[in-house]
Jmol script that loads the backbone (N, CA, C; Angstrom):
load data "model"
ATOM      1  N   MET A   1      -3.429 -15.097  21.050  1.00  0.00           N
ATOM      2  CA  MET A   1      -3.874 -15.911  19.937  1.00  0.00           C
ATOM      3  C   MET A   1      -3.292 -17.312  20.031  1.00  0.00           C
ATOM      4  N   ALA A   2      -4.029 -18.274  19.588  1.00  0.00           N
ATOM      5  CA  ALA A   2      -3.582 -19.658  19.643  1.00  0.00           C
ATOM      6  C   ALA A   2      -2.373 -19.912  18.745  1.00  0.00           C
ATOM      7  N   SER A   3      -2.226 -19.161  17.666  1.00  0.00           N
ATOM      8  CA  SER A   3      -1.118 -19.369  16.731  1.00  0.00           C
ATOM      9  C   SER A   3       0.193 -18.781  17.235  1.00  0.00           C
ATOM     10  N   GLY A   4       0.107 -17.914  18.209  1.00  0.00           N
ATOM     11  CA  GLY A   4       1.296 -17.259  18.711  1.00  0.00           C
ATOM     12  C   GLY A   4       1.722 -16.061  17.877  1.00  0.00           C
ATOM     13  N   LEU A   5       0.971 -15.760  16.843  1.00  0.00           N
ATOM     14  CA  LEU A   5       1.272 -14.619  15.982  1.00  0.00           C
ATOM     15  C   LEU A   5       0.572 -13.374  16.499  1.00  0.00           C
ATOM     16  N   PRO A   6       1.152 -12.214  16.277  1.00  0.00           N
ATOM     17  CA  PRO A   6       0.472 -10.997  16.715  1.00  0.00           C
ATOM     18  C   PRO A   6      -0.768 -10.745  15.862  1.00  0.00           C
ATOM     19  N   PRO A   7      -1.738 -10.038  16.408  1.00  0.00           N
ATOM     20  CA  PRO A   7      -2.933  -9.732  15.623  1.00  0.00           C
ATOM     21  C   PRO A   7      -2.591  -8.810  14.455  1.00  0.00           C
ATOM     22  N   VAL A   8      -3.281  -8.996  13.340  1.00  0.00           N
ATOM     23  CA  VAL A   8      -3.086  -8.161  12.156  1.00  0.00           C
ATOM     24  C   VAL A   8      -4.437  -7.571  11.779  1.00  0.00           C
ATOM     25  N   ARG A   9      -4.474  -6.243  11.651  1.00  0.00           N
ATOM     26  CA  ARG A   9      -5.713  -5.580  11.258  1.00  0.00           C
ATOM     27  C   ARG A   9      -5.873  -5.661   9.749  1.00  0.00           C
ATOM     28  N   LEU A  10      -7.095  -5.613   9.262  1.00  0.00           N
ATOM     29  CA  LEU A  10      -7.337  -5.606   7.826  1.00  0.00           C
ATOM     30  C   LEU A  10      -6.657  -4.418   7.167  1.00  0.00           C
ATOM     31  N   HIS A  11      -6.614  -3.296   7.848  1.00  0.00           N
ATOM     32  CA  HIS A  11      -5.950  -2.109   7.305  1.00  0.00           C
ATOM     33  C   HIS A  11      -4.463  -2.387   7.074  1.00  0.00           C
ATOM     34  N   ASP A  12      -3.838  -3.144   7.971  1.00  0.00           N
ATOM     35  CA  ASP A  12      -2.424  -3.497   7.809  1.00  0.00           C
ATOM     36  C   ASP A  12      -2.223  -4.322   6.544  1.00  0.00           C
ATOM     37  N   LEU A  13      -3.131  -5.236   6.266  1.00  0.00           N
ATOM     38  CA  LEU A  13      -3.036  -6.058   5.060  1.00  0.00           C
ATOM     39  C   LEU A  13      -3.217  -5.205   3.808  1.00  0.00           C
ATOM     40  N   ARG A  14      -4.123  -4.255   3.864  1.00  0.00           N
ATOM     41  CA  ARG A  14      -4.376  -3.351   2.735  1.00  0.00           C
ATOM     42  C   ARG A  14      -3.136  -2.514   2.450  1.00  0.00           C
ATOM     43  N   HIS A  15      -2.542  -1.976   3.501  1.00  0.00           N
ATOM     44  CA  HIS A  15      -1.344  -1.163   3.362  1.00  0.00           C
ATOM     45  C   HIS A  15      -0.189  -2.016   2.825  1.00  0.00           C
ATOM     46  N   GLY A  16      -0.070  -3.221   3.340  1.00  0.00           N
ATOM     47  CA  GLY A  16       0.984  -4.121   2.873  1.00  0.00           C
ATOM     48  C   GLY A  16       0.835  -4.477   1.409  1.00  0.00           C
ATOM     49  N   ALA A  17      -0.389  -4.721   0.975  1.00  0.00           N
ATOM     50  CA  ALA A  17      -0.638  -5.065  -0.430  1.00  0.00           C
ATOM     51  C   ALA A  17      -0.286  -3.895  -1.341  1.00  0.00           C
ATOM     52  N   ALA A  18      -0.645  -2.688  -0.947  1.00  0.00           N
ATOM     53  CA  ALA A  18      -0.320  -1.507  -1.751  1.00  0.00           C
ATOM     54  C   ALA A  18       1.189  -1.294  -1.807  1.00  0.00           C
ATOM     55  N   THR A  19       1.869  -1.470  -0.696  1.00  0.00           N
ATOM     56  CA  THR A  19       3.313  -1.320  -0.642  1.00  0.00           C
ATOM     57  C   THR A  19       3.997  -2.333  -1.553  1.00  0.00           C
ATOM     58  N   LEU A  20       3.567  -3.585  -1.484  1.00  0.00           N
ATOM     59  CA  LEU A  20       4.158  -4.624  -2.334  1.00  0.00           C
ATOM     60  C   LEU A  20       3.899  -4.354  -3.810  1.00  0.00           C
ATOM     61  N   ALA A  21       2.701  -3.892  -4.133  1.00  0.00           N
ATOM     62  CA  ALA A  21       2.378  -3.602  -5.530  1.00  0.00           C
ATOM     63  C   ALA A  21       3.282  -2.505  -6.077  1.00  0.00           C
ATOM     64  N   LEU A  22       3.464  -1.442  -5.316  1.00  0.00           N
ATOM     65  CA  LEU A  22       4.317  -0.343  -5.769  1.00  0.00           C
ATOM     66  C   LEU A  22       5.778  -0.772  -5.844  1.00  0.00           C
ATOM     67  N   ALA A  23       6.221  -1.542  -4.870  1.00  0.00           N
ATOM     68  CA  ALA A  23       7.605  -2.017  -4.878  1.00  0.00           C
ATOM     69  C   ALA A  23       7.864  -2.925  -6.076  1.00  0.00           C
ATOM     70  N   ALA A  24       6.825  -3.604  -6.551  1.00  0.00           N
ATOM     71  CA  ALA A  24       6.954  -4.495  -7.707  1.00  0.00           C
ATOM     72  C   ALA A  24       6.821  -3.751  -9.026  1.00  0.00           C
ATOM     73  N   GLY A  25       6.560  -2.449  -8.953  1.00  0.00           N
ATOM     74  CA  GLY A  25       6.503  -1.650 -10.167  1.00  0.00           C
ATOM     75  C   GLY A  25       5.122  -1.286 -10.662  1.00  0.00           C
ATOM     76  N   ALA A  26       4.089  -1.534  -9.869  1.00  0.00           N
ATOM     77  CA  ALA A  26       2.734  -1.157 -10.279  1.00  0.00           C
ATOM     78  C   ALA A  26       2.637   0.358 -10.418  1.00  0.00           C
ATOM     79  N   ASP A  27       1.861   0.805 -11.363  1.00  0.00           N
ATOM     80  CA  ASP A  27       1.646   2.232 -11.590  1.00  0.00           C
ATOM     81  C   ASP A  27       0.913   2.839 -10.396  1.00  0.00           C
ATOM     82  N   LEU A  28       1.322   4.035 -10.007  1.00  0.00           N
ATOM     83  CA  LEU A  28       0.714   4.711  -8.861  1.00  0.00           C
ATOM     84  C   LEU A  28      -0.784   4.912  -9.054  1.00  0.00           C
ATOM     85  N   ARG A  29      -1.208   5.207 -10.273  1.00  0.00           N
ATOM     86  CA  ARG A  29      -2.654   5.404 -10.530  1.00  0.00           C
ATOM     87  C   ARG A  29      -3.435   4.099 -10.369  1.00  0.00           C
ATOM     88  N   VAL A  30      -2.824   2.981 -10.693  1.00  0.00           N
ATOM     89  CA  VAL A  30      -3.490   1.689 -10.502  1.00  0.00           C
ATOM     90  C   VAL A  30      -3.686   1.431  -9.014  1.00  0.00           C
ATOM     91  N   VAL A  31      -2.654   1.679  -8.232  1.00  0.00           N
ATOM     92  CA  VAL A  31      -2.756   1.480  -6.780  1.00  0.00           C
ATOM     93  C   VAL A  31      -3.760   2.457  -6.186  1.00  0.00           C
ATOM     94  N   GLN A  32      -3.778   3.687  -6.678  1.00  0.00           N
ATOM     95  CA  GLN A  32      -4.773   4.665  -6.223  1.00  0.00           C
ATOM     96  C   GLN A  32      -6.176   4.108  -6.421  1.00  0.00           C
ATOM     97  N   GLY A  33      -6.434   3.542  -7.590  1.00  0.00           N
ATOM     98  CA  GLY A  33      -7.750   2.987  -7.876  1.00  0.00           C
ATOM     99  C   GLY A  33      -8.082   1.794  -6.996  1.00  0.00           C
ATOM    100  N   LEU A  34      -7.104   0.938  -6.767  1.00  0.00           N
ATOM    101  CA  LEU A  34      -7.332  -0.228  -5.905  1.00  0.00           C
ATOM    102  C   LEU A  34      -7.688   0.187  -4.481  1.00  0.00           C
ATOM    103  N   LEU A  35      -7.022   1.227  -4.015  1.00  0.00           N
ATOM    104  CA  LEU A  35      -7.261   1.683  -2.648  1.00  0.00           C
ATOM    105  C   LEU A  35      -8.502   2.562  -2.526  1.00  0.00           C
ATOM    106  N   GLY A  36      -8.956   3.101  -3.658  1.00  0.00           N
ATOM    107  CA  GLY A  36     -10.126   3.967  -3.627  1.00  0.00           C
ATOM    108  C   GLY A  36      -9.823   5.376  -3.170  1.00  0.00           C
ATOM    109  N   HIS A  37      -8.554   5.784  -3.282  1.00  0.00           N
ATOM    110  CA  HIS A  37      -8.205   7.153  -2.906  1.00  0.00           C
ATOM    111  C   HIS A  37      -8.762   8.124  -3.942  1.00  0.00           C
ATOM    112  N   ALA A  38      -9.376   9.190  -3.475  1.00  0.00           N
ATOM    113  CA  ALA A  38      -9.939  10.194  -4.379  1.00  0.00           C
ATOM    114  C   ALA A  38      -8.840  11.009  -5.047  1.00  0.00           C
ATOM    115  N   SER A  39      -7.709  11.136  -4.377  1.00  0.00           N
ATOM    116  CA  SER A  39      -6.619  11.962  -4.886  1.00  0.00           C
ATOM    117  C   SER A  39      -5.341  11.144  -4.983  1.00  0.00           C
ATOM    118  N   ILE A  40      -4.642  11.282  -6.101  1.00  0.00           N
ATOM    119  CA  ILE A  40      -3.360  10.590  -6.247  1.00  0.00           C
ATOM    120  C   ILE A  40      -2.329  11.166  -5.283  1.00  0.00           C
ATOM    121  N   VAL A  41      -2.542  12.396  -4.836  1.00  0.00           N
ATOM    122  CA  VAL A  41      -1.629  13.020  -3.881  1.00  0.00           C
ATOM    123  C   VAL A  41      -1.619  12.229  -2.568  1.00  0.00           C
ATOM    124  N   LEU A  42      -2.772  11.794  -2.119  1.00  0.00           N
ATOM    125  CA  LEU A  42      -2.842  10.986  -0.892  1.00  0.00           C
ATOM    126  C   LEU A  42      -2.053   9.699  -1.065  1.00  0.00           C
ATOM    127  N   THR A  43      -2.243   9.027  -2.186  1.00  0.00           N
ATOM    128  CA  THR A  43      -1.530   7.783  -2.447  1.00  0.00           C
ATOM    129  C   THR A  43      -0.030   8.038  -2.509  1.00  0.00           C
ATOM    130  N   ALA A  44       0.379   9.051  -3.242  1.00  0.00           N
ATOM    131  CA  ALA A  44       1.799   9.361  -3.393  1.00  0.00           C
ATOM    132  C   ALA A  44       2.427   9.753  -2.054  1.00  0.00           C
ATOM    133  N   ASP A  45       1.732  10.574  -1.282  1.00  0.00           N
ATOM    134  CA  ASP A  45       2.269  10.999   0.012  1.00  0.00           C
ATOM    135  C   ASP A  45       2.435   9.820   0.967  1.00  0.00           C
ATOM    136  N   THR A  46       1.520   8.877   0.902  1.00  0.00           N
ATOM    137  CA  THR A  46       1.552   7.739   1.812  1.00  0.00           C
ATOM    138  C   THR A  46       2.625   6.730   1.413  1.00  0.00           C
ATOM    139  N   TYR A  47       2.828   6.551   0.112  1.00  0.00           N
ATOM    140  CA  TYR A  47       3.690   5.470  -0.353  1.00  0.00           C
ATOM    141  C   TYR A  47       4.960   5.938  -1.063  1.00  0.00           C
ATOM    142  N   THR A  48       5.309   7.212  -0.933  1.00  0.00           N
ATOM    143  CA  THR A  48       6.495   7.739  -1.593  1.00  0.00           C
ATOM    144  C   THR A  48       7.751   6.961  -1.215  1.00  0.00           C
ATOM    145  N   SER A  49       7.846   6.518  -0.010  1.00  0.00           N
ATOM    146  CA  SER A  49       9.067   5.842   0.450  1.00  0.00           C
ATOM    147  C   SER A  49       9.304   4.505  -0.259  1.00  0.00           C
ATOM    148  N   VAL A  50       8.274   3.904  -0.847  1.00  0.00           N
ATOM    149  CA  VAL A  50       8.468   2.621  -1.521  1.00  0.00           C
ATOM    150  C   VAL A  50       8.575   2.761  -3.033  1.00  0.00           C
ATOM    151  N   LEU A  51       8.382   3.976  -3.535  1.00  0.00           N
ATOM    152  CA  LEU A  51       8.493   4.189  -4.977  1.00  0.00           C
ATOM    153  C   LEU A  51       9.959   4.208  -5.389  1.00  0.00           C
ATOM    154  N   PRO A  52      10.269   3.650  -6.550  1.00  0.00           N
ATOM    155  CA  PRO A  52      11.667   3.670  -7.009  1.00  0.00           C
ATOM    156  C   PRO A  52      12.148   5.099  -7.204  1.00  0.00           C
ATOM    157  N   GLN A  53      13.397   5.336  -6.864  1.00  0.00           N
ATOM    158  CA  GLN A  53      13.988   6.660  -7.054  1.00  0.00           C
ATOM    159  C   GLN A  53      14.239   6.891  -8.535  1.00  0.00           C
ATOM    160  N   ARG A  54      13.969   8.095  -9.013  1.00  0.00           N
ATOM    161  CA  ARG A  54      14.162   8.405 -10.431  1.00  0.00           C
ATOM    162  C   ARG A  54      15.234   9.449 -10.592  1.00  0.00           C
TER     163      ARG A  54
END
end "model"
wireframe off; spacefill off
backbone 0.3
color backbone group
């Protein structure tokens, strides 16, 4: 690439946005809806590591 930056896939940006939203305190159901996941279990399983510990 001319910029010298590594290529970034759209999926990487989507994952990054969801991670940042959850880290900032967004509700898991809101992120589920943004991502279009049919099941909150998929969202929770994918992003559990960024959720605040309770």
